[in-house]
C-alpha positions as a printed Julia matrix, in Angstrom:
421×3 Matrix{Float64}:
 -28.37    7.25   11.04
 -27.0     7.89    7.66
 -26.92    4.85    5.11
 -26.58    4.18    1.45
 -28.58    6.39   -0.74
 -28.39    9.4     2.09
 -27.14   12.82    0.95
 -24.7    14.7     3.22
 -24.27   18.59    2.86
 -26.9    18.76    0.09
 -24.67   17.5    -2.61
 -22.64   14.26   -1.54
 -24.87   11.15   -2.16
 -23.38    8.29   -0.17
 -23.27    5.12   -2.37
 -21.48    2.58   -0.01
 -19.39    2.11    3.06
 -15.92    1.38    2.13
 -14.26    1.65    5.42
 -14.44    2.28    9.13
 -12.03    2.6    12.18
 -11.45    4.33   15.54
 -11.46    7.68   13.69
 -14.84    7.55   11.66
 -16.82    5.79    8.68
 -15.52    6.24    5.29
 -18.26    6.14    2.12
 -17.62    6.27   -1.49
 -20.06    8.93   -2.53
 -21.1    11.15   -5.59
 -20.48   14.67   -5.7
 -23.59   15.87   -7.41
 -22.43   19.43   -8.09
 -19.23   18.47   -9.95
 -20.2    14.83  -11.17
 -17.29   12.55   -9.52
 -16.43   10.25   -7.13
 -15.25   11.37   -3.75
 -14.78    9.8    -0.42
 -16.68   11.12    2.51
 -15.39   10.26    6.11
 -17.8    10.66    9.02
 -15.66   11.45   12.19
 -16.31    9.65   15.08
 -15.32   10.48   18.65
 -16.51    9.23   22.23
 -19.41   10.65   23.91
 -18.83   14.32   24.56
 -20.69   16.93   26.65
 -22.15   19.82   24.39
 -19.04   21.98   25.17
 -16.55   19.31   24.56
 -18.42   18.3    21.22
 -18.0    22.07   20.14
 -14.6    22.29   20.74
 -13.84   19.01   18.89
 -16.06   20.17   15.88
 -13.89   23.46   15.73
 -10.75   21.35   15.72
 -11.86   18.92   13.09
 -12.96   22.05   10.93
  -9.24   23.51   11.57
  -7.62   20.52   10.88
  -9.5    19.81    7.8
  -8.46   23.55    6.33
  -5.03   22.73    7.21
  -5.16   19.47    5.24
  -6.87   21.05    2.27
  -3.75   23.48    1.88
  -1.67   20.49    1.04
  -1.72   19.52   -2.82
   0.63   16.66   -3.42
   0.26   13.62   -5.69
   1.07   11.31   -2.83
  -1.37   12.92   -0.31
  -4.98   12.03   -0.48
  -6.45   15.54   -1.32
  -9.21   17.03    1.2
 -12.03   18.88   -0.89
 -14.54   20.22    1.58
 -15.61   19.67    4.99
 -19.39   20.14    5.93
 -21.58   19.72    9.13
 -24.22   17.41    9.37
 -26.02   16.48   12.66
 -23.59   18.72   14.31
 -20.84   16.36   13.13
 -18.17   17.48   10.53
 -17.87   15.35    7.43
 -14.52   15.65    5.47
 -14.78   15.25    1.65
 -11.69   13.96    0.23
 -10.24   12.4    -3.04
 -11.39    8.76   -3.43
  -8.55    6.37   -4.1
  -9.56    2.91   -5.19
  -7.04    1.12   -3.2
  -6.03   -1.28   -0.22
  -3.99    0.14    2.67
  -0.51   -1.06    3.47
  -1.85   -2.8     6.5
  -4.04   -4.95    4.46
  -1.65   -5.81    1.77
   0.94   -6.81    4.76
  -2.06   -9.02    6.33
  -2.78  -10.78    2.99
   0.56  -11.18    1.53
   3.31  -10.51    4.56
   6.2    -8.53    4.35
   7.49   -6.61    1.25
  10.78   -6.76   -0.27
  13.3    -4.27   -0.04
  12.73   -2.33   -3.24
   9.03   -2.25   -2.75
   9.26   -0.96    0.69
  11.74    1.69   -0.41
   9.34    2.69   -3.44
   6.43    3.04   -0.99
   8.46    4.95    1.73
   9.82    7.3    -0.95
   6.42    8.35   -2.0
   5.06    8.85    1.61
   8.42   10.71    2.61
   7.49   12.95   -0.31
   4.12   13.64    0.96
   5.48   14.29    4.2
   8.27   16.68    3.1
   5.58   18.84    1.3
   3.14   19.03    4.28
   6.28   19.69    6.71
   7.23   22.57    4.14
   3.4    23.79    4.53
   3.69   23.73    8.53
   1.61   20.45    8.4
   2.23   17.55   10.66
   0.5    14.25   10.2
   0.44   12.98   13.79
  -0.38    9.38   12.91
   1.81    7.75    9.96
   1.22    4.16    9.85
   0.22    1.31    7.45
  -3.54    1.69    7.79
  -2.91    5.36    6.77
  -0.78    4.52    3.44
  -2.72    3.5     0.51
  -1.71    1.46   -2.51
  -3.95    2.13   -5.61
  -4.67   -0.6    -7.79
  -2.29    1.39  -10.25
   0.33    1.19   -7.93
   0.14    4.71   -6.7
   0.79    5.45   -3.11
  -1.09    8.0    -1.14
  -0.95    8.88    2.48
  -4.14    9.78    4.27
  -5.64   11.3     7.24
  -3.41   14.18    7.68
  -4.15   15.53   11.15
  -7.35   13.67   11.43
  -6.34   11.69   14.52
  -6.28   15.13   16.5
  -9.06   16.3    14.82
 -11.3    13.36   15.89
  -9.44   13.36   19.49
  -8.27    9.76   18.75
  -5.41    9.05   21.0
  -4.05    6.88   23.99
  -4.87    7.62   27.21
  -1.78    8.17   29.61
  -1.1     9.22   33.27
  -0.35   12.72   31.38
  -3.47   12.93   29.38
  -4.35   12.32   25.98
  -1.72   11.67   23.18
  -2.22   11.5    19.44
  -1.0     8.43   17.55
  -0.82    4.57   17.44
   1.34    3.27   20.02
   3.22    0.46   17.56
   4.36    3.42   15.49
   5.04    6.47   17.83
   8.01    8.25   18.41
   9.61    7.94   21.75
   9.23   11.51   22.66
   5.36   11.67   21.86
   5.06    8.62   24.1
   6.72   10.71   26.65
   4.31   13.37   26.33
   5.76   15.76   23.86
   3.84   17.38   21.21
   4.33   15.64   17.83
   6.54   17.56   15.25
   8.06   16.66   11.87
  10.66   14.33   13.32
   7.87   12.25   15.0
   6.42   11.89   11.52
   9.86   10.59   10.27
   9.99    8.13   13.12
   6.59    6.8    12.41
   7.36    6.57    8.66
  10.33    4.49    9.71
   8.21    2.42   12.0
   5.89    1.87    9.13
   8.65    0.72    6.92
  10.25   -1.51    9.43
   6.54   -3.37    9.49
   6.54   -3.54    5.82
  10.03   -4.98    5.51
   9.87   -7.14    8.83
   6.37   -8.25    9.41
   5.95   -6.47   12.7
   6.26   -2.84   14.22
   9.69   -2.12   15.93
   7.94   -2.19   19.36
   6.76   -5.61   18.56
   3.16   -7.03   17.9
   1.03   -6.59   20.93
  -2.41   -5.73   21.89
  -1.52   -4.22   24.96
  -1.5    -0.67   24.22
   0.22    0.44   27.79
   2.89   -2.09   27.16
   3.77   -0.51   23.68
   3.62    2.81   25.23
   6.15    1.75   27.73
   8.57    0.49   25.14
   8.13    3.43   22.82
   8.74    5.9    25.87
  11.87    3.97   26.6
  12.98    3.71   22.96
  13.06   -0.03   23.1
  13.35   -0.84   19.53
  14.21   -4.06   18.12
  17.13   -3.44   15.5
  16.04   -4.11   11.87
  17.33   -7.55   10.48
  20.66   -6.61    8.7
  20.02   -5.91    5.02
  19.95   -3.46    2.33
  17.22   -1.08    4.21
  18.83   -1.72    7.84
  20.97    1.47    7.83
  18.24    3.71    6.52
  15.71    2.33    9.18
  18.06    2.86   11.77
  18.48    6.41   11.16
  14.7     7.11   10.7
  14.09    5.24   13.94
  16.83    7.16   16.17
  15.59    7.91   19.48
  16.75   11.28   19.68
  14.8    13.0    17.29
  17.74   15.79   16.57
  19.35   12.57   14.81
  16.71   11.78   12.43
  16.75   12.74    8.79
  14.34   15.29    7.7
  11.31   14.15    5.71
  12.92   15.51    2.25
  16.41   13.76    3.09
  14.45   10.41    3.59
  13.27   10.85    0.02
  17.08   10.84   -1.03
  17.66    8.02    1.36
  15.35    5.71   -0.23
  15.74    6.47   -3.56
  19.22    5.19   -3.53
  19.43    2.37   -1.24
  21.79   -0.38   -2.09
  20.27   -2.72   -4.74
  18.03   -5.35   -3.16
  18.78   -7.56   -5.9
  19.37   -7.83   -9.43
  16.07   -6.67  -11.17
  14.66   -9.47  -13.51
  13.81   -8.79  -16.92
   9.97   -9.39  -16.78
   8.9    -9.08  -20.3
   9.7   -11.85  -22.64
  11.53  -10.56  -25.91
   8.11  -10.63  -27.83
   6.57   -8.23  -25.06
   9.42   -5.83  -25.78
   9.14   -6.06  -29.63
   5.07   -5.5   -29.18
   6.12   -2.23  -27.09
   8.14   -1.06  -29.79
   5.24   -1.67  -32.4
   2.95   -0.04  -30.1
   4.98    2.96  -29.72
   5.07    3.46  -33.31
   1.34    3.6   -33.46
   0.59   -0.01  -34.66
  -2.17   -2.23  -32.68
  -0.38   -5.15  -31.45
  -0.38   -7.04  -28.3
   2.2    -7.82  -25.41
   2.43  -10.85  -23.43
   3.15  -12.22  -20.01
   3.41  -11.06  -16.36
   6.75  -12.58  -16.03
  10.45  -12.41  -16.78
  12.39  -13.59  -19.97
  12.76  -17.24  -20.26
  15.29  -17.87  -18.15
  16.36  -20.85  -15.54
  14.39  -20.26  -12.51
  16.63  -19.26   -9.64
  18.14  -21.84   -7.45
  16.26  -22.48   -4.23
  17.48  -24.27   -1.08
  16.27  -27.57   -0.12
  14.22  -25.9     2.93
  12.63  -23.65    0.48
  11.62  -26.7    -2.0
   9.02  -28.54   -0.06
   7.47  -31.38   -1.61
   4.61  -29.7    -3.94
   1.54  -30.15   -1.79
  -0.8   -29.19   -4.79
  -2.33  -31.26   -7.61
  -2.19  -30.37  -11.13
  -5.86  -29.3   -10.76
  -4.61  -26.83   -8.07
  -1.75  -25.53  -10.32
  -4.59  -24.86  -13.22
  -6.91  -22.89  -10.85
  -3.92  -20.94   -9.5
  -2.93  -19.98  -13.23
  -6.46  -19.24  -14.32
  -6.94  -16.82  -10.91
  -3.56  -15.23  -11.77
  -4.65  -14.04  -15.09
  -8.14  -13.02  -13.69
  -6.1   -10.52  -11.39
  -3.55   -8.97  -13.83
  -5.95   -6.16  -15.32
  -8.4    -5.93  -12.13
  -6.03   -6.19   -9.4
  -2.43   -6.45  -10.6
  -0.93   -5.96   -7.32
  -2.33   -9.21   -5.83
  -1.09  -10.8    -9.26
   2.39   -9.31   -8.76
   2.37  -10.96   -5.34
   1.97  -14.68   -7.17
   5.49  -14.05   -8.69
   8.42  -15.39   -6.7
  10.35  -12.57   -4.75
  13.18  -13.02   -7.46
  10.95  -12.91  -10.33
   9.05   -9.76   -9.71
   9.54   -6.3   -11.46
   9.05   -2.97  -10.03
   5.44   -3.03   -9.13
   4.94    0.28  -10.81
   6.18   -1.24  -14.09
   3.93   -4.26  -13.84
   0.88   -2.32  -13.29
   1.57    0.26  -15.89
   1.95   -2.6   -18.34
  -1.29   -4.53  -17.49
  -3.16   -1.39  -17.58
  -2.97   -1.32  -21.29
  -5.43   -4.18  -21.89
  -8.89   -4.25  -21.27
  -8.92   -7.91  -20.2
  -6.98  -11.1   -20.5
  -8.94  -14.53  -21.2
  -7.53  -17.98  -20.31
  -8.03  -20.83  -22.72
  -6.91  -24.12  -22.46
  -4.22  -24.75  -19.34
  -2.16  -27.95  -19.55
  -0.13  -28.74  -16.15
   2.46  -31.12  -15.73
   4.64  -32.06  -12.57
   8.35  -31.84  -13.12
  10.24  -33.23  -10.11
   9.97  -30.7    -7.54
   8.3   -28.22   -9.55
   5.19  -27.76  -12.16
   5.23  -26.49  -15.68
   2.11  -25.25  -17.19
   1.22  -24.26  -20.75
  -1.62  -21.7   -20.82
  -3.44  -20.1   -23.73
  -4.18  -16.34  -23.38
  -6.12  -13.97  -25.35
  -5.18  -10.25  -24.91
  -7.71   -7.85  -25.48
  -6.48   -4.28  -26.32
  -9.28   -1.45  -27.43
 -11.34   -4.19  -28.81
  -8.29   -6.04  -30.62
  -7.41   -9.55  -29.79
  -4.15  -11.18  -29.87
  -3.71  -14.9   -28.74
  -0.45  -16.4   -27.68
   0.68  -19.55  -25.48
   3.17  -19.47  -22.75
   4.96  -22.03  -20.71
   4.94  -21.25  -17.12
   7.25  -22.86  -14.53
   5.94  -22.68  -10.82
   7.36  -23.79   -7.37
   5.97  -24.97   -4.12
   7.49  -22.56   -1.69
   6.73  -22.22    2.16
   3.27  -24.12    1.22
   2.19  -21.61   -1.44
   2.51  -21.59   -5.28
   4.79  -19.01   -6.96
   5.51  -18.33  -10.68
   9.28  -18.44  -11.02
   9.8   -18.25  -15.1
   7.77  -18.17  -18.13
   8.57  -18.2   -21.67
   6.31  -17.42  -24.93
   6.06  -20.67  -27.0
   3.57  -19.86  -29.53
C-alpha cells in the first residue's frame, strides 16, 4: 500500500492524494531527478487473472506512450510511465486546478461566453490529438481541468481504455462514460475522432444547461439505451444552441471536426455586451505599470455604471443581514488572488469579464488586504464601502470602493462598483 512519503519508480516521492476515481488514484509528487512537481496516477482496474493483468498492463503502457506524443498547451502532458508492484503508474504534468465537473457542482451552469472559451481550448487539444492519430475516448467534465489562472487542460488521453474502465453491455465492454457517449459508440462501434467531438458537445451542453444531453440519471443502462437511440434533449435556444446541435448530431458524418469546432466556438454570436470591469483608475494604473512605474490597480468589477435591471422574480427580498454582506465582501477579496475563479463567480453574470482577463489581472498582486467594511441596505439592494490594500512586489496601495450587491435566487452577487477614494 502506497502512502504519503512513498517513492515510485525510484524518483517520484508521493506528497499527497489529490484525487481518485474509477480509473485510479492521483498523487501530487516530487520528481527528485528533475526537481519539479508532477502528478502521478496509479491505474486501477478490477480483479484480473495474471494473464488479464499482463494484457491490461501492456495496454496501459501503449496508451501512455501514445499520450506522451501529444504536446499541446491545452493537454495535460504525460512525462513518464513506470511499473511498480506489477502496475503501471503514469507521471504527468501537475496542474493546480479544479475539474469542470467540480466547478459546475459548486456554481451551476456557466454563461455562453465562458462555455465557448473552455470548449474552444478543449477542441484545440482534441484537434492536435486527432492530427497525431490519438483518440481521447472519454471527454467529459471531470477530465476538463480549469486552472487557478483560468487555463484549460484536457487530461486522461486514452486512459479509460488503458485502465479497461468502461460500461458493460450485452455486446461486451465499451469505453467511455454513458452520459457523454456518442450514439455509435453506445451501439458498439469503436470510438473515433467524431465520437470525441460528440463527447465534447455533450460536455459543453452540460456546462451551459446544467445536465448532460441524455438527462441526469444514475442508471447507466438507461443512459446507454438513450445514447444508442440518440435520444437527446435539444439545447435551450440561445447563442450556443446551433453549435451544440451540430456537435451532437446523431450521424457522426454530420459533426464538424475538432479543428472546425475551434473556429465555431471562437466566433459564436455574442452572448451579451461585455462589461467594462475595470474602473477608470485601474485602466490608468495599468498604463503606468506598462510604463514601468510601480502602482496599484483596483477592483474586481466593472466601471461604475448603474446596475443592470433585474426582474421582480430575480429581486427576492434580501435574506441577508448587513453582517452577512460584510462577511461576503471579506471572503470575496480573500479569494481574488488565491482562487480568482471562485471570486469571479461572486460577480453577477451581467457583470463578469472574460475569466482569463480577470485572473490575469489579479495574478499581478501578492495579496489584497481588507480593512473596514461599512454596509447599508438600499431598498432591495445592499451597498458596501470597503477599504482595500493592494500588495504588489512589496509595495502597498490603499483605495476605497463602493460595491452594489443584489440578492438573486437566494445568494448575493456583486453587480457594480466604483472607486471613491
